[in-house]
C-alpha positions in Angstrom: -21.2 38.8 -32.0 -21.0 38.4 -35.3 -21.5 40.8 -38.1 -24.3 40.9 -40.4 -22.3 40.6 -44.1 -25.0 43.1 -45.2 -23.3 45.5 -42.8 -19.7 46.8 -44.3 -17.4 48.6 -42.4 -15.8 51.4 -44.1 -11.7 51.8 -44.6 -11.3 54.8 -45.6 -12.6 58.1 -46.1 -11.5 60.3 -49.7 -10.3 63.4 -48.7 -12.1 66.4 -49.6 -15.4 64.3 -50.6 -18.9 64.1 -49.4 -18.4 61.7 -46.9 -15.6 63.8 -45.0 -18.1 66.9 -45.3 -20.6 64.7 -43.8 -18.5 63.3 -40.9 -18.2 60.1 -41.8 -15.2 58.2 -40.8 -13.6 55.3 -40.7 -14.1 53.1 -38.9 -18.0 53.8 -39.2 -20.5 50.5 -41.1 -22.4 51.1 -43.6 -25.8 49.5 -43.1 -27.9 50.3 -46.1 -28.6 53.0 -48.7 -32.5 54.0 -49.1 -33.7 51.4 -46.2 -32.2 48.6 -49.1 -29.5 46.2 -47.3 -26.5 45.9 -49.9 -25.0 42.6 -50.8 -21.8 43.8 -52.3 -20.0 46.6 -54.2 -21.9 46.4 -57.2 -25.1 47.4 -55.3 -23.4 50.2 -54.3 -22.6 51.8 -57.0 -26.0 51.1 -58.2 -27.7 52.8 -55.4 -25.0 55.6 -54.9 -25.9 57.0 -58.4 -28.7 58.6 -57.9 -29.5 62.7 -57.0 -31.0 61.9 -53.7 -30.2 59.0 -50.9 -30.5 58.3 -47.5 -27.5 56.5 -45.6 -28.1 54.7 -42.7 -24.6 54.8 -40.9 -23.3 53.6 -37.5 -20.9 55.2 -35.7 -17.7 53.4 -33.9 -19.7 54.5 -30.6 -22.9 52.7 -31.8 -24.9 55.6 -32.5 -26.9 55.4 -35.8 -27.4 58.5 -37.8 -29.8 58.7 -41.0 -28.0 60.9 -43.7 -29.6 62.6 -46.7 -27.4 63.4 -49.5 -28.6 65.4 -52.8 -26.1 65.4 -55.0 -24.9 65.2 -58.9 -26.0 62.1 -60.3 -22.7 60.0 -61.0 -20.7 62.1 -57.8 -19.0 59.4 -55.9 -19.5 59.6 -52.0 -16.2 58.9 -51.7 -16.2 55.7 -49.2 -13.8 52.7 -49.1 -14.3 49.4 -47.7 -12.1 46.8 -46.2 -12.3 44.6 -49.1 -13.2 45.7 -52.5 -16.0 43.8 -53.4 -17.8 44.6 -49.9 -18.0 40.7 -49.6 -16.1 37.3 -49.6 -14.5 36.4 -52.6 -16.2 32.9 -54.1 -13.6 29.9 -54.3 -13.6 27.6 -57.1 -15.0 24.5 -57.1 -13.7 22.2 -59.7 -10.5 20.4 -59.8 -9.7 21.3 -63.1 -7.1 18.9 -64.9 -4.7 21.5 -66.0 -4.9 23.9 -63.1 -1.6 25.6 -62.1 -2.4 25.9 -58.5 -2.5 22.3 -58.2 0.9 22.0 -60.0 2.5 24.1 -57.1 5.0 22.9 -54.7 3.7 22.9 -51.2 5.3 25.4 -48.7 4.8 28.6 -50.2 2.5 31.8 -49.0 -1.1 31.0 -48.4 -2.7 33.6 -50.7 -0.6 31.5 -53.5 -3.1 28.4 -53.5 -6.6 30.2 -53.3 -8.3 29.2 -56.6 -11.2 32.7 -57.2 -14.4 31.9 -59.8 -15.9 35.4 -58.9 -18.0 36.5 -61.8 -17.7 40.2 -59.5 -13.8 39.9 -60.1 -14.2 38.9 -64.0 -15.8 42.6 -64.6 -13.5 44.4 -61.8 -10.4 42.7 -62.8 -10.8 40.9 -65.6 -10.6 37.5 -64.1 -11.8 34.4 -66.1 -14.8 32.6 -64.7 -16.0 29.1 -65.3 -19.7 30.1 -64.5 -19.8 26.7 -62.3 -20.6 28.4 -59.1 -23.0 30.9 -60.0 -27.0 30.9 -59.6 -29.2 32.0 -61.3 -29.6 35.2 -59.0 -26.3 35.9 -60.1 -27.0 36.2 -63.6 -29.7 38.4 -63.3 -27.7 40.9 -60.9 -25.0 40.6 -63.8 -28.0 41.3 -66.9 -29.9 43.8 -64.3 -26.0 46.3 -63.4 -25.3 45.2 -67.0 -21.7 44.4 -66.0 -19.6 43.6 -68.9 -17.3 42.2 -70.4 -17.5 38.5 -68.7 -14.7 36.7 -69.0 -15.5 33.0 -69.0 -13.1 30.2 -69.2 -14.9 27.7 -71.7 -12.3 24.9 -72.3 -14.7 23.3 -74.5 -18.5 23.5 -75.4 -18.9 19.5 -75.3 -20.5 19.4 -72.2 -19.6 15.9 -70.8 -16.2 16.6 -71.8 -16.2 19.8 -69.9 -17.5 18.3 -66.9 -14.8 15.7 -67.0 -12.2 18.5 -67.7 -13.2 20.6 -65.3 -14.2 17.4 -62.7 -17.3 18.9 -61.8 -20.9 17.2 -62.7 -22.5 20.4 -63.3 -20.0 22.1 -65.9 -21.7 21.2 -68.9 -25.1 22.5 -67.6 -23.1 25.4 -66.8 -22.4 26.5 -70.2 -26.4 27.4 -70.7 -25.5 30.6 -68.5 -23.8 32.1 -71.8 -27.2 32.1 -74.1 -28.8 33.9 -71.5 -25.8 36.7 -71.3 -25.6 36.7 -74.7 -29.9 37.5 -75.0 -29.4 40.6 -72.8 -26.6 41.9 -74.8 -23.8 41.3 -72.2 -20.1 41.4 -74.1 -18.2 38.5 -73.1 -14.8 37.3 -74.3 -13.9 33.5 -73.8 -10.9 31.5 -72.9 -9.7 27.8 -73.8 -7.0 26.3 -72.4 -6.0 23.5 -74.6 -5.1 20.3 -73.4 -3.1 18.1 -75.9 -5.4 14.7 -77.1 -8.1 16.3 -74.6 -9.6 19.1 -76.2 -7.9 20.0 -79.2 -8.6 18.6 -82.9 -12.2 18.2 -83.8 -13.2 19.2 -80.4 -11.4 22.4 -81.0 -13.1 22.7 -84.2 -16.6 22.4 -82.2 -15.9 24.7 -79.2 -15.2 27.4 -81.9 -17.8 26.4 -83.9 -20.3 27.0 -81.2 -19.6 29.8 -79.3 -19.1 31.6 -83.0 -22.9 31.8 -82.3 -22.8 34.1 -79.8 -21.4 36.8 -81.8 -20.9 39.8 -81.4 -21.8 39.5 -77.8 -18.9 37.4 -77.5 -16.1 39.4 -78.6 -13.7 37.1 -78.7 -12.1 33.8 -77.8 -8.2 33.5 -77.2 -6.5 29.6 -77.2 -3.9 29.3 -74.8 -1.7 26.2 -74.3 -1.8 24.2 -70.7 1.0 25.2 -68.4 2.9 22.0 -67.3 4.9 22.1 -64.1 7.5 19.6 -62.5 4.9 19.2 -59.4 2.4 17.1 -61.3 2.3 13.6 -59.6 -1.0 12.1 -58.9 -2.5 14.7 -61.7 -4.5 14.1 -65.1 -1.5 12.9 -67.4 -1.0 16.0 -69.8 1.6 15.9 -72.0 3.3 19.2 -73.8 2.6 20.2 -77.1 5.4 20.0 -80.2 6.2 22.2 -82.6 3.7 20.1 -85.2 1.4 20.5 -82.9 1.8 24.2 -82.6 1.1 24.7 -86.2 -1.9 22.6 -86.4 -3.2 25.1 -84.1 -2.0 27.8 -85.6 -3.8 27.0 -89.3 -7.1 26.1 -87.1 -7.3 29.4 -85.7 -6.4 31.9 -88.2 -8.8 29.9 -91.2 -11.7 30.3 -88.7 -10.6 33.8 -87.9 -10.3 35.2 -91.0 -13.6 34.2 -92.4 -15.2 35.6 -89.0 -13.0 38.7 -89.5 -15.2 38.8 -93.0 -18.4 38.6 -91.5 -18.6 40.4 -88.1 -15.2 42.7 -88.6 -14.1 41.0 -85.8 -11.2 38.0 -85.6 -13.1 36.4 -82.4 -10.7 33.0 -82.2 -7.1 34.2 -81.2 -4.0 32.0 -80.4 -1.7 33.3 -78.2 1.9 34.2 -78.4 3.2 30.7 -76.7 2.0 28.7 -80.3 4.2 31.0 -82.7 7.1 31.1 -80.3 6.7 27.3 -80.0 5.4 27.3 -83.8 8.5 29.5 -85.1 6.0 31.6 -87.0 5.9 35.1 -86.7 3.7 37.0 -85.1 0.5 38.3 -86.9 0.2 42.0 -87.6 -1.5 44.4 -85.3 -4.6 44.8 -86.6 -5.0 40.6 -86.7 -5.6 41.8 -82.3 -9.1 43.4 -82.4 -7.4 46.1 -80.7 -5.7 43.6 -78.5 -8.7 42.8 -76.6 -7.4 39.7 -75.1 -3.7 41.3 -74.2 -4.0 40.5 -71.0 -4.4 36.6 -71.6 -0.9 36.9 -73.6 -2.7 37.5 -77.1 -0.4 40.1 -78.9 1.6 41.2 -76.3 4.9 40.5 -77.9 3.7 41.9 -81.2 2.9 45.0 -79.7 6.1 45.2 -77.2 7.7 44.7 -80.6 5.9 47.4 -82.7 6.3 50.1 -80.0 10.3 49.4 -79.5 10.9 50.0 -83.2 8.7 52.6 -83.4 10.4 54.2 -80.2 13.7 53.5 -81.1 13.1 55.0 -84.8 12.3 58.0 -82.9 14.8 58.5 -80.3 18.2 59.6 -80.0 20.9 59.6 -76.9 24.4 60.3 -76.1 27.5 59.0 -77.5 28.4 57.5 -73.0 30.0 54.5 -73.0 27.1 52.2 -70.9 26.0 48.5 -70.5 22.7 47.1 -69.5 21.8 43.6 -68.5 18.2 42.3 -69.6 17.0 39.4 -67.5 13.9 37.7 -69.3 12.1 33.9 -69.6 12.8 31.9 -72.2 9.5 32.3 -73.7 10.9 35.9 -74.7 14.4 35.7 -75.5 14.9 35.9 -79.2 12.3 39.2 -79.2 14.5 40.8 -76.4 18.1 39.6 -78.1 16.3 41.2 -81.4 15.8 44.5 -79.4 19.7 44.5 -77.8 21.0 44.0 -81.9 18.9 47.2 -83.2 20.3 49.2 -79.7 23.9 48.1 -80.4 23.7 49.0 -84.0 21.9 52.0 -83.7 23.9 53.2 -80.2 27.7 52.0 -81.1 28.9 52.7 -77.1 26.0 50.5 -76.0 26.1 47.1 -74.9 23.0 45.0 -74.1 23.2 41.5 -72.6 20.2 39.4 -72.1 20.4 36.7 -70.0 17.3 34.1 -70.5 16.5 32.6 -66.8 15.6 28.9 -67.0 12.9 28.4 -64.5 14.2 25.4 -61.9 11.4 26.2 -59.6 8.4 25.0 -61.9 10.5 23.2 -64.1 12.4 23.9 -67.3 8.6 23.3 -69.4 7.6 26.8 -67.7 9.2 29.5 -69.8 7.2 33.0 -69.0 8.9 36.2 -67.3 5.8 35.9 -65.3 6.5 32.7 -63.0 9.9 33.4 -62.7 11.5 33.5 -59.0 13.9 35.5 -57.1 15.9 32.6 -56.1 16.4 31.4 -60.2 17.0 34.7 -61.1 20.0 35.5 -58.4 21.3 31.7 -59.0 21.9 32.0 -62.7 22.8 36.1 -62.5 25.6 34.8 -60.1 27.7 33.1 -62.9 27.8 36.5 -64.3 29.2 38.8 -61.3 30.6 41.7 -61.6 29.8 41.9 -65.5 26.4 42.9 -65.1 27.0 46.4 -66.0 25.8 49.7 -65.1 22.1 48.4 -63.7 19.9 45.3 -64.9 16.7 45.7 -66.7 13.7 43.1 -65.1 10.6 42.4 -66.4 7.5 44.3 -64.1 5.4 40.9 -64.1 8.4 39.0 -62.2 6.8 41.0 -58.9 3.7 41.0 -57.4 1.1 43.5 -58.3 2.1 46.7 -56.8 4.8 45.6 -55.0 8.5 44.6 -54.6 8.4 40.8 -54.1 9.1 38.2 -56.2 6.8 34.8 -56.0 9.1 32.9 -53.8 8.9 36.1 -51.6 12.4 37.4 -52.0 12.6 41.0 -52.4 14.0 42.9 -55.1 16.6 44.7 -52.8 17.5 41.6 -51.4 18.8 40.9 -54.8 19.8 44.0 -55.7 22.2 43.4 -52.2 23.4 39.9 -53.7 24.4 41.0 -57.0 26.0 44.4 -56.1 24.1 45.9 -58.8 21.0 48.5 -59.2 17.6 46.8 -60.7 15.5 49.0 -62.4 11.9 47.3 -63.4 10.5 49.3 -66.4 7.1 49.5 -67.2 5.9 47.3 -69.2 5.9 49.0 -72.7 8.8 48.6 -75.6 9.1 52.7 -75.2 9.9 52.0 -71.3 12.7 49.1 -72.2 14.4 51.4 -74.4 14.6 54.2 -72.3 15.8 52.2 -69.0 18.7 51.1 -71.6 19.5 54.0 -72.7 19.0 56.8 -70.2 19.8 57.0 -66.5 19.2 60.2 -64.0 17.7 61.6 -66.9 14.4 63.6 -67.4 12.6 60.7 -69.2 13.3 58.8 -66.5 13.2 60.2 -63.4 10.4 62.7 -63.4 8.1 60.0 -65.4 6.4 57.0 -63.9 5.6 55.9 -67.0 8.6 54.4 -67.4 10.6 53.5 -64.3 8.0 50.9 -62.1 10.7 50.6 -59.3 14.3 51.0 -58.8 16.4 49.1 -56.4 20.0 50.3 -55.2 22.8 47.8 -53.2 23.3 48.9 -49.6 
């Protein structure tokens, strides 16, 4: 028998919670709250914020319990469901000309090919959505529950061009939803994936000016270059940006951001770190990132890491033990990591730091970020230096699947450690953590503080 989607199986009950006290158990099903069926997690959180509520629970044996609960208004029940959304994930209906998933080779794990475009994940996880599969009812619920921030993949405010770029005839009309959200004072962030000779130049000017109408509710807009892999056969013929292109993009963005700051106290539009590296320009100072509002989108990550590292090395002393450490990085951050290595070796004369930028053979050399490196590429290129890697190898945390010890190509971290015959340590993603992982071993700064070590693998 098919289960009603508005009935929600319970996966776990938190120990010591209200739910446990009421003998609610994993395997039970939540049918309704106060007589109302729930669509998803937002209905649930909205309805449990109350002093008094009535749950209808179906037990594992089929018996239904009606449970009256009196509690503090914002006290959690301690119920966890089978999925974070309590609903199916919504997939993307677009076929964007720059879509990275369309540029992946066949034969990888199935989950890597799922394109999400779910407004609820925008609120919960910071994902960017195109608005194209959202109905008026979805916007109504965002406004009703005041869900924010909502992160929106805009790409262009030219309706006809947006339809072409997203390969969706409704993509232009979807832009009207931004106005509805702004009128309801819903905080938003925008993203523009820039494609050469498509939505750059005058089209980028138009998009920035159009989106600025929604300030201050639209808090920021990031501009990032499209990522192009070697697997583009049959796809739209996009071209890579040059140094001159990057300079023009930065100059345009900075001319607008200074104007917006004077008027709104927000720089609003930001160029991602890749543009500054390609243009061989210094990264903007910290104040220009508006509190690093677009950090997860690659805006300001390098500046933040640099400032954290410099502050940490200024305030850190270490023993004079001779040590050698190797650091793996993508090509994008290689110069910065080499600068860090020089600082360490200058201050701590018995410490040697090797930096190994890994070429992305799997996706192609145009992909330079560490988060898209595979275990096999790291292994094959570090094998050239086997036996000369020092005490340990430090690896960026974003090379691993979130919360796990597995690379993009399903190689496990301990496999890499075994093949190389060296300990591999993954620092947390801060400048201080990187420095501590270089300098300290079996030290309380590392072993007793999970803030500095994400995971460690030892060769067997």
